[in-house]
C-alpha positions in Angstrom: -140.9 -158.3 -50.9 -139.1 -158.8 -54.2 -135.5 -160.1 -54.2 -133.4 -157.4 -55.9 -130.0 -158.9 -55.3 -129.5 -159.8 -59.0 -131.6 -157.1 -60.7 -130.1 -155.0 -63.4 -131.8 -151.6 -64.0 -130.5 -149.5 -67.0 -131.3 -145.8 -66.9 -130.5 -143.6 -69.9 -131.3 -140.1 -71.1 -129.6 -137.1 -72.7 -127.7 -134.5 -70.8 -130.1 -132.6 -68.4 -132.7 -135.3 -68.2 -131.8 -136.1 -64.6 -130.1 -139.4 -65.4 -127.4 -139.1 -62.8 -129.6 -137.8 -60.0 -132.4 -140.3 -60.7 -129.9 -143.3 -60.9 -128.3 -142.3 -57.6 -131.6 -141.9 -55.8 -133.0 -145.1 -57.3 -130.0 -147.1 -56.2 -130.2 -145.6 -52.7 -133.9 -146.3 -52.3 -133.6 -149.9 -53.5 -130.3 -150.6 -51.8 -128.5 -151.4 -55.1 -125.0 -150.6 -56.3 -124.9 -147.5 -58.5 -122.8 -147.6 -61.6 -122.5 -144.2 -63.1 -119.0 -144.1 -64.5 -118.8 -141.4 -67.1 -116.4 -139.3 -69.2 -116.3 -136.9 -66.3 -114.8 -139.7 -64.1 -112.4 -140.7 -66.9 -111.3 -137.1 -67.5 -110.7 -136.6 -63.8 -108.7 -139.8 -63.5 -106.6 -138.7 -66.5 -106.1 -135.2 -65.1 -107.6 -133.7 -68.3 -110.3 -131.0 -68.4 -113.7 -132.5 -69.3 -114.1 -130.5 -72.6 -110.6 -131.5 -73.8 -111.3 -135.1 -72.9 -114.6 -135.0 -74.9 -112.7 -133.6 -77.9 -110.2 -136.4 -77.7 -113.0 -139.0 -77.4 -114.7 -137.7 -80.6 -111.7 -138.7 -82.7 -110.5 -141.8 -80.7 -113.1 -144.5 -80.2 -111.0 -146.2 -77.6 -112.3 -143.8 -74.9 -115.9 -144.8 -75.6 -115.1 -148.5 -75.8 -113.2 -148.4 -72.5 -116.0 -146.5 -70.7 -118.7 -148.8 -72.0 -116.8 -152.0 -71.4 -116.1 -151.0 -67.8 -119.8 -150.1 -67.1 -121.0 -153.4 -68.5 -118.4 -155.4 -66.6 -119.4 -153.6 -63.4 -123.1 -154.3 -64.0 -122.6 -158.0 -64.9 -123.1 -159.3 -61.3 -126.5 -157.6 -60.9 -127.9 -155.8 -57.9 -127.2 -152.6 -59.8 -128.6 -149.5 -61.3 -126.5 -148.6 -64.4 -127.0 -144.9 -65.3 -125.4 -143.9 -68.6 -126.2 -142.4 -72.0 -126.2 -145.8 -73.6 -127.2 -148.1 -70.7 -130.5 -149.2 -72.2 -128.8 -150.2 -75.5 -125.6 -151.8 -74.1 -126.9 -153.6 -71.0 -128.7 -156.2 -73.1 -129.8 -158.3 -70.2 -131.2 -155.5 -68.1 -134.4 -156.5 -66.2 -135.8 -153.0 -66.6 -134.8 -150.4 -69.2 -135.7 -146.8 -68.4 -135.4 -143.9 -70.7 -135.6 -140.3 -69.3 -136.8 -137.7 -71.8 -137.1 -133.9 -71.7 -137.3 -131.4 -74.5 -134.0 -129.7 -75.5 -135.0 -126.3 -73.9 -135.8 -128.0 -70.6 -132.5 -129.9 -70.6 -130.5 -126.8 -71.5 -132.1 -124.8 -68.7 -131.2 -127.6 -66.2 -127.6 -127.7 -67.5 -127.5 -123.9 -67.1 -128.8 -124.1 -63.6 -126.3 -126.8 -62.7 -123.2 -125.3 -64.4 -124.0 -121.6 -64.6 -122.8 -119.3 -67.3 -124.9 -117.8 -70.1 -128.2 -119.5 -70.7 -128.0 -119.0 -74.4 -124.5 -120.4 -74.6 -125.6 -123.4 -72.5 -128.5 -124.1 -74.9 -126.1 -124.0 -77.9 -123.6 -126.2 -76.1 -126.3 -128.7 -75.1 -127.6 -128.9 -78.7 -124.1 -129.3 -80.1 -123.3 -132.0 -77.5 -126.5 -133.9 -78.4 -125.5 -133.8 -82.1 -121.9 -134.9 -81.4 -123.1 -137.7 -79.1 -125.7 -138.9 -81.6 -123.2 -139.0 -84.4 -120.6 -140.8 -82.3 -123.1 -143.5 -81.1 -124.2 -144.1 -84.6 -120.6 -144.4 -85.8 -119.3 -146.6 -83.0 -122.3 -148.8 -82.3 -124.9 -148.1 -85.0 -127.1 -146.9 -82.2 -129.7 -144.2 -82.8 -130.1 -142.7 -79.4 -133.3 -140.9 -80.5 -134.9 -144.4 -80.9 -135.7 -145.6 -77.4 -139.3 -146.9 -78.0 -138.1 -150.4 -77.0 -137.5 -149.4 -73.4 -139.7 -150.8 -70.7 -140.4 -147.4 -69.2 -140.1 -143.9 -70.8 -140.6 -141.0 -68.5 -140.9 -137.3 -69.5 -139.0 -135.6 -66.7 -140.0 -132.1 -67.8 -142.4 -131.5 -65.0 -141.4 -134.0 -62.4 -138.8 -133.9 -59.6 -136.3 -136.7 -59.1 -138.3 -138.3 -56.3 -141.4 -138.5 -58.5 -139.4 -140.2 -61.3 -137.8 -142.6 -58.9 -141.3 -143.5 -57.5 -142.4 -144.4 -61.0 -139.4 -146.6 -61.6 -139.8 -148.4 -58.3 -143.5 -149.0 -59.1 -142.4 -150.6 -62.4 -139.7 -152.7 -60.6 -142.3 -154.3 -58.4 -144.8 -154.8 -61.2 -142.3 -156.6 -63.4 -141.8 -160.3 -63.0 
């Protein structure tokens, strides 16, 4: 059995790819600490509605820097799964970098199923969020979040459930040395 006490697994993907769910299940299955600290957490802690928090973050880079620094600090000891939009880029010493992919229409449908509302509006919101996020990551870190070919494992989540995705990642963990 492989010793996972110091392993660092980074999992990234755009909204609706299953990043949070997969990261949580993966950490549970491997007995690792989950780090999935997000703008949702920060907004809740600040008592600010999520949409308002995101608008503030778009014009003030300190929100992103604080979030990303906290995640990296929490992941530094190992024995973790770091699930975040930028985990595969920012956790430089990750033992396994996993990128979850799904086409925009699939992701928008998942966001709609999760959050409700009008499907057409959710699709437009998801597309707009993708564009805002990409612009912000490029501006703040010079990261192109559409360029993830360097990752150790890229999984199209379109037709897979979270358990199937986690099984693929676990297989990769035990194959890696």
